[in-house]
C-alpha positions as CSV (number, residue, x, y, z in Angstrom):
1,X,164.6,-127.9,-17.8
2,X,166.4,-125.4,-15.5
3,X,168.6,-126.9,-12.8
4,X,169.9,-125.1,-9.8
5,X,173.6,-126.1,-9.2
6,X,174.6,-127.5,-5.9
7,X,175.7,-124.6,-3.7
8,X,174.2,-122.0,-6.0
9,X,172.6,-118.8,-4.8
10,X,168.9,-119.2,-4.2
11,X,167.0,-118.8,-7.5
12,X,170.2,-118.7,-9.7
13,X,170.5,-121.2,-12.5
14,X,173.5,-122.2,-14.6
15,X,173.6,-122.3,-18.4
16,X,170.0,-121.2,-18.7
17,X,168.2,-117.9,-18.5
18,X,166.9,-116.4,-15.2
19,X,164.2,-113.7,-15.0
20,X,165.7,-111.0,-12.7
21,X,163.4,-108.2,-11.3
22,X,164.9,-105.1,-9.8
23,X,162.9,-102.6,-7.8
24,X,164.1,-99.0,-6.9
25,X,165.7,-99.1,-3.5
26,X,165.2,-96.5,-0.8
27,X,166.3,-93.0,-1.8
28,X,165.6,-89.4,-0.9
29,X,162.8,-89.2,-3.4
30,X,161.4,-92.7,-2.5
31,X,162.1,-93.3,1.3
32,X,160.3,-96.7,1.1
33,X,161.7,-97.6,-2.3
34,X,159.3,-98.3,-5.2
35,X,158.0,-101.4,-6.8
36,X,156.6,-99.2,-9.6
37,X,160.1,-98.2,-10.8
38,X,162.5,-100.9,-12.0
39,X,163.6,-103.4,-14.5
40,X,162.9,-107.0,-15.4
41,X,165.5,-108.7,-17.5
42,X,166.7,-112.1,-18.7
43,X,170.3,-113.2,-18.2
44,X,172.2,-116.4,-17.7
45,X,173.6,-116.7,-14.2
46,X,176.4,-118.8,-12.9
47,X,176.2,-120.9,-9.7
48,X,176.8,-117.9,-7.5
49,X,174.3,-115.6,-9.2
50,X,176.7,-113.6,-11.3
51,X,175.9,-112.9,-15.0
52,X,177.7,-115.7,-17.0
53,X,179.3,-113.8,-19.9
54,X,180.3,-117.0,-21.7
55,X,176.7,-118.3,-21.7
56,X,175.4,-114.8,-22.6
57,X,177.3,-115.0,-25.9
58,X,175.2,-118.0,-27.0
59,X,171.9,-116.6,-25.5
60,X,172.3,-112.9,-26.2
61,X,169.3,-112.7,-28.5
62,X,167.1,-113.9,-25.7
63,X,168.6,-111.5,-23.1
64,X,165.9,-108.8,-23.1
65,X,165.0,-106.1,-20.6
66,X,161.8,-104.2,-19.8
67,X,162.1,-100.9,-18.0
68,X,159.0,-99.9,-16.0
69,X,158.9,-96.5,-14.5
70,X,155.6,-95.5,-12.8
71,X,153.1,-94.2,-15.4
72,X,155.6,-94.1,-18.3
73,X,155.2,-96.6,-21.1
74,X,157.5,-99.6,-20.6
75,X,160.7,-99.6,-22.6
76,X,162.0,-102.8,-24.3
77,X,165.6,-103.4,-24.9
78,X,168.5,-105.9,-24.7
79,X,171.2,-106.8,-22.2
80,X,174.5,-106.0,-23.9
81,X,178.1,-106.7,-22.8
82,X,180.4,-104.0,-24.1
83,X,184.2,-103.3,-23.9
84,X,185.2,-100.5,-21.6
85,X,184.1,-99.5,-18.2
86,X,185.3,-100.7,-14.8
87,X,187.2,-103.9,-15.1
88,X,187.5,-103.6,-18.9
89,X,183.8,-104.3,-19.8
90,X,180.3,-103.3,-18.7
91,X,176.8,-104.6,-18.9
92,X,174.3,-102.2,-20.6
93,X,170.6,-102.0,-21.1
94,X,170.4,-100.9,-24.8
95,X,167.0,-99.7,-26.0
96,X,167.9,-98.7,-29.5
97,X,170.6,-100.6,-31.3
98,X,171.8,-97.7,-33.4
99,X,171.7,-95.0,-30.7
100,X,174.1,-94.8,-27.7
101,X,172.4,-92.0,-25.9
102,X,169.6,-94.2,-24.5
103,X,171.8,-96.8,-22.9
104,X,171.7,-97.5,-19.1
105,X,174.8,-98.9,-17.6
106,X,175.0,-101.4,-14.7
107,X,177.6,-100.4,-12.2
108,X,179.9,-103.4,-11.8
109,X,177.2,-105.8,-12.9
110,X,179.9,-108.3,-13.6
111,X,180.9,-108.3,-9.9
112,X,177.5,-108.4,-8.3
113,X,175.5,-111.5,-7.4
114,X,171.9,-111.3,-8.5
115,X,170.3,-112.8,-5.4
116,X,167.1,-111.5,-3.8
117,X,167.9,-108.8,-1.3
118,X,171.2,-107.7,-2.8
119,X,171.7,-104.2,-4.2
120,X,172.9,-103.1,-7.6
121,X,173.2,-99.7,-9.2
122,X,172.4,-98.4,-12.7
123,X,173.4,-95.2,-14.4
124,X,170.4,-94.0,-16.4
125,X,170.5,-92.3,-19.8
126,X,170.7,-88.9,-18.1
127,X,173.8,-89.9,-16.2
128,X,172.0,-90.3,-12.8
129,X,172.9,-93.3,-10.6
130,X,170.1,-95.2,-9.0
131,X,170.2,-98.1,-6.6
132,X,168.0,-101.1,-6.9
133,X,167.2,-104.1,-4.8
134,X,167.1,-107.5,-6.5
135,X,163.5,-108.3,-5.8
136,X,163.3,-111.8,-7.4
137,X,165.3,-114.3,-9.5
138,X,163.4,-117.1,-11.2
139,X,164.0,-119.6,-14.0
140,X,162.8,-118.0,-17.2
């Protein structure tokens, strides 16, 4: 059973997986944003909605991501925590375990609270940065 901790961000759970859905935020190309472009991933969140890296170590096999991008076929991958990057480590969506050129890196994912309405950024495999709004966070 998933329990929400007292004082936790709405929708965030502790020690269990949450299903987080990101939609493309407003941009020059998409002035109204886009629900057809985004990600849905599973991650353990702490009581404030941050990714819990300690819990992730035990749950990493279940921390999956689906990238949906308009009419393209959905891509399946894993949420991976890697050394390097801002703050000494980074969160990455990895679509092929043996290839590094397909990874998409979350910008300061370790610092951001995954709470509906908040914004996060991802650098895609081409090196372009995109901003996303946290559309929903639900128990997985």
